[in-house]
C-alpha positions in Angstrom: -16.0 -0.7 30.2 -13.8 2.0 31.8 -14.5 5.1 29.8 -12.4 7.4 32.1 -9.2 5.4 30.9 -10.3 5.6 27.2 -10.9 9.4 27.7 -7.5 9.9 29.1 -5.9 7.8 26.4 -7.7 9.9 23.5 -4.6 12.1 22.8 -2.6 9.2 22.3 -5.1 7.5 20.0 -5.4 10.7 18.0 -1.6 10.7 17.4 -1.7 7.1 16.6 -4.5 7.5 14.1 -2.7 10.3 12.5 0.5 8.2 12.3 -1.5 5.4 10.9 -3.1 7.4 8.1 0.4 9.1 7.3 2.1 5.7 6.9 -0.8 4.4 4.8 -0.9 7.4 2.5 2.9 7.6 2.1 3.3 4.0 1.3 0.4 3.8 -1.2 1.5 7.0 -3.0 5.2 5.8 -3.2 4.2 2.2 -4.1 1.7 3.3 -6.8 4.4 5.7 -8.2 6.9 2.8 -8.5 4.4 0.3 -9.8 3.4 2.3 -12.8 6.6 1.8 -14.9 7.3 -1.6 -13.3 4.0 -2.9 -14.2 4.6 -1.9 -17.8 8.0 -3.7 -17.6 6.4 -6.7 -15.8 4.4 -7.3 -19.3 7.4 -6.7 -21.6 7.9 -9.4 -24.1 11.6 -9.9 -23.3 12.2 -11.9 -20.2 15.4 -10.0 -19.3 13.1 -7.1 -18.8 10.1 -8.8 -17.2 12.0 -11.5 -15.3 13.5 -9.1 -12.6 10.2 -7.3 -12.0 8.5 -11.0 -11.6 11.2 -11.9 -9.1 10.7 -8.9 -7.2 7.0 -9.3 -6.9 7.5 -13.0 -6.3 9.9 -12.5 -3.4 7.9 -9.6 -1.8 4.5 -11.4 -2.0 5.9 -14.7 -0.8 7.5 -13.4 2.4 5.8 -11.9 5.6 5.6 -8.2 5.6 6.9 -8.2 9.3 10.0 -10.0 8.2 10.8 -7.4 5.5 10.3 -4.8 8.2 12.6 -6.4 10.7 15.2 -6.9 7.9 15.3 -3.4 7.2 15.3 -2.1 10.8 17.0 -4.7 12.7 18.8 -6.6 10.1 20.7 -4.0 8.0 22.3 -2.0 11.0 24.3 -5.0 11.9 26.5 -4.3 8.8 29.3 -1.8 9.3 29.2 -0.9 5.6 25.4 0.3 6.2 26.2 2.1 9.5 29.0 4.1 7.8 27.1 4.7 4.6 25.3 7.9 3.6 22.0 6.2 4.0 22.4 5.5 7.8 20.6 8.6 9.0 17.6 7.2 7.3 17.8 3.5 7.8 18.2 4.1 11.6 14.7 5.8 11.6 11.7 3.6 12.4 9.6 5.9 10.4 11.8 5.6 7.2 12.1 1.9 7.6 8.3 1.4 8.1 7.4 3.6 5.1 10.2 1.7 2.9 8.9 -1.8 3.9 5.2 -0.9 3.3 6.2 0.8 0.0 8.0 -2.1 -1.5 5.1 -4.5 -0.2 2.2 -2.7 -1.6 4.2 -1.8 -4.8 4.6 -5.6 -5.4 0.9 -6.3 -5.1 0.1 -3.1 -7.1 2.4 -4.3 -10.0 0.3 -7.5 -10.3 -3.0 -5.8 -9.9 -2.1 -3.2 -12.7 -0.5 -5.9 -14.8 -3.5 -8.1 -14.7 -5.8 -5.0 -15.5 -3.7 -4.2 -18.5 -3.9 -7.7 -19.8 -7.6 -7.5 -19.4 -7.9 -4.6 -21.9 -9.8 -5.9 -25.0 -7.6 -6.6 -28.1 -10.0 -4.5 -30.1 -9.1 -1.3 -28.2 -5.4 -2.0 -28.8 -6.0 -2.8 -32.4 -8.1 0.5 -32.9 -5.2 2.5 -31.3 -2.6 0.9 -33.6 -5.1 1.5 -36.5 -5.0 5.3 -35.7 -1.3 5.4 -35.8 -0.6 5.8 -32.1 2.9 4.9 -31.1 3.5 2.5 -28.2 4.0 5.3 -25.8 0.8 7.3 -26.9 -1.3 4.1 -26.9 0.0 3.3 -23.2 -0.9 6.8 -22.0 -4.3 7.3 -23.9 -5.8 3.8 -24.1 -3.9 1.0 -22.0 -3.4 2.9 -18.7 -6.8 4.6 -18.6 -8.6 1.5 -19.3 -6.5 -0.6 -16.9 -6.9 1.9 -14.0 -10.7 1.8 -14.2 -10.7 -2.1 -14.2 -8.2 -2.2 -11.2 -10.3 -0.1 -9.0 -12.1 -3.0 -7.0 -8.9 -5.0 -6.6 -7.0 -1.8 -5.6 -9.5 -0.8 -3.0 -8.9 -4.2 -1.3 -5.1 -3.5 -1.4 -5.6 -0.1 0.2 -7.5 -1.6 3.0 -5.0 -4.3 3.3 -2.1 -1.7 3.5 -4.1 0.3 6.3 -4.4 -2.8 8.3 -0.8 -3.8 7.7 0.5 -0.5 9.2 -0.3 -2.0 12.7 3.1 -3.7 12.3 4.9 -0.4 12.6 4.2 -0.6 16.5 6.8 -3.5 16.4 9.6 -0.9 15.6 8.7 1.6 18.2 6.4 3.7 16.3 3.2 5.0 18.1 0.4 4.1 15.5 -3.1 3.0 16.5 -1.8 -0.4 17.6 1.1 1.3 19.6 -1.5 3.5 21.2 -3.5 0.7 22.3 -0.5 -1.2 23.8 0.5 1.9 25.6 -2.9 2.2 27.1 -2.8 -1.4 28.1 0.5 -0.8 29.8 -0.7 2.1 31.8 -4.2 0.9 32.7 -3.9 -3.0 32.3 -7.2 -2.7 30.4 -6.4 -4.9 27.1 -10.1 -5.2 26.2 -10.7 -1.4 26.2 -7.4 -0.7 24.8 -7.7 -2.8 21.7 -11.3 -2.5 21.2 -10.7 1.4 21.0 -8.0 0.7 18.4 -10.4 -1.6 16.6 -13.2 1.0 16.4 -10.8 3.6 14.9 -9.4 1.1 12.3 -13.0 0.3 11.3 -14.0 4.0 11.0 -10.8 4.7 8.8 -11.7 1.6 6.7 -15.3 2.5 6.3 -14.1 5.9 5.0 -11.9 4.4 2.5 -14.6 1.9 1.3 -16.9 4.8 0.8 -14.3 6.8 -1.2 -13.8 3.7 -3.5 -17.4 3.3 -4.0 -17.6 6.8 -5.1 -14.8 6.4 -7.5 -16.3 3.1 -8.9 -19.6 4.9 -9.4 -18.0 7.8 -11.2 -15.3 6.1 -13.2 -15.8 2.4 -13.5 -19.7 1.8 -13.7 -20.4 4.6 -16.5 -17.5 3.1 -18.4 -18.8 -0.5 -18.0 -22.4 0.6 -19.3 -20.7 2.3 -22.4 -18.6 -0.7 -23.3 -21.3 -3.4 -22.6 
């Protein structure tokens, strides 16, 4: 193990770790924000409403994330209409395209997670809300979504970890994330084992921190609620 090379590469790894965390948090926040209304539409009785959302989730979940990222960053710029549009300053940015691709991907998975959690809400809770005279909007806000959020915590925790790992693809569009920092170290010192082992250790540390946060959230919101409803 060449610890001197690792030490010299620490600033690059620190920058890469920060970029990885920023990409993960931005994609998760935007993806969850989009998934909230879309998950409601996903369960709408009318197929004209639920169909487009189902198609979106089916296409996104059925195609590789790397292909989606390449389509945004390398594919769209080949069209003159895109390069001449108001969106070109954003679409030529590797950071924007990475966040956009990651957001759409995690949004599709979160829609299905939240939709499944809402379908798992017992019919008795919904009937009780209707008996109290709650409108659809009030019932959604006070009964359905809070109950679904608790149920989705374990599955969403897995999605967060998968999203963190998926951000490693950002290095393929010139961003210096953790994987990019490892590639840079390897190109400088020709030490692939030390380079990618260091990146793996940092990914593992971030993953363990996220797992710990979700365990705390489950103990605080999910387990007491399960004890009350069992």
